[in-house]
C-alpha positions, -999 to +999 in steps of 0.1 A: +372+540+177+338+548+162+353+545+126+367+511+134+333+498+146+316+511+115+343+496+092+340+463+109+303+463+107+305+471+070+330+442+064+307+418+083+277+429+062+297+425+030+309+391+040+274+379+050+260+392+017+287+373-002+279+341+017+242+344+009+248+350-028+272+320-029+247+297-012+220+308-036+242+302-066+251+267-054+214+259-048+206+270-084+235+250-099+223+219-080+187+224-092+198+228-128+222+198-127+193+176-113+179+179-148+146+196-140+124+177-164+104+164-136+071+175-151+068+143-172+076+121-142+050+139-122+024+136-150+031+099-154+029+094-116-004+111-116-016+089-144-024+119-167-002+108-195-007+070-194-029+070-225-009+074-257+026+072-241+052+050-256+069+040-224+098+023-241+108+055-258+100+079-230+124+093-204+127+124-183+140+146-211+119+134-241+084+122-238+072+103-269+034+103-271+011+086-294+036+058-302+058+079-324+095+071-322+117+102-320+135+094-352+101+090-370+082+119-353+074+147-376+061+169-347+081+181-318+066+202-290+092+223-271+081+237-237+095+251-205+086+233-172+075+266-154+062+283-185+025+295-179+017+295-216+032+260-220+009+249-191-020+263-210-011+242-240-007+211-219-041+217-203-056+220-239-039+188-249-054+170-218-088+184-222-090+175-259-073+141-256-047+151-282-023+125-270-045+097-285-051+116-317-017+130-327+018+114-325+044+139-312+073+142-289+074+167-259+109+182-251+115+204-220+141+231-229+145+252-198+163+226-178+177+205-206+205+220-227+204+193-254+167+200-260+174+237-260+199+232-287+174+211-307+149+240-303+176+264-316+183+242-347+146+239-354+142+276-353+171+281-377+155+256-402+125+279-402+147+309-408+140+323-374+165+340-352+171+318-321+175+349-300+139+359-307+121+326-300+104+313-270+081+285-257+057+271-264+072+262-298+063+235-322+083+222-351+067+200-378+077+192-413+101+221-415+075+246-402+076+265-368+048+275-346+054+298-316+030+308-288+001+291-273-026+300-298-005+289-328+005+256-312-031+249-300-044+257-334-019+233-350-029+205-327-066+212-333-061+209-369-041+177-368-066+162-344-096+172-365-111+194-339-135+220-353-136+254-336 
């Protein structure tokens, strides 16, 4: 009798654990399918990105800044919505008004598979192994810059900011 109770309790625990894992997986799937590029929407709603934004060419996935059209832009900044180093770059861009000085496109890659694929292709053009890249990442005129300091230095140079 005691063994039956232990087995029953074990089965209940396993079923409960499986249910929790299933619910978590469904929530993650829903969050990803909602196309998590909400940061641009939030920034626009706050008014932070109003200056220098080409509203006709911007959307949740690709924010074109400084008036550059995607097909014309020579500079593409890839970032992850929750990436702390990317947030440092965004703060730098805000503090130094880079949006009005440099034409570029922002592409969120953690929640947008299409943008992630573009990042992979950009890395390949630079001879980099896509398995070894991360964000923040910048692609310009066939050159790649990875990491906050390199990306910020690139923008400083393009904006004519002396350090």
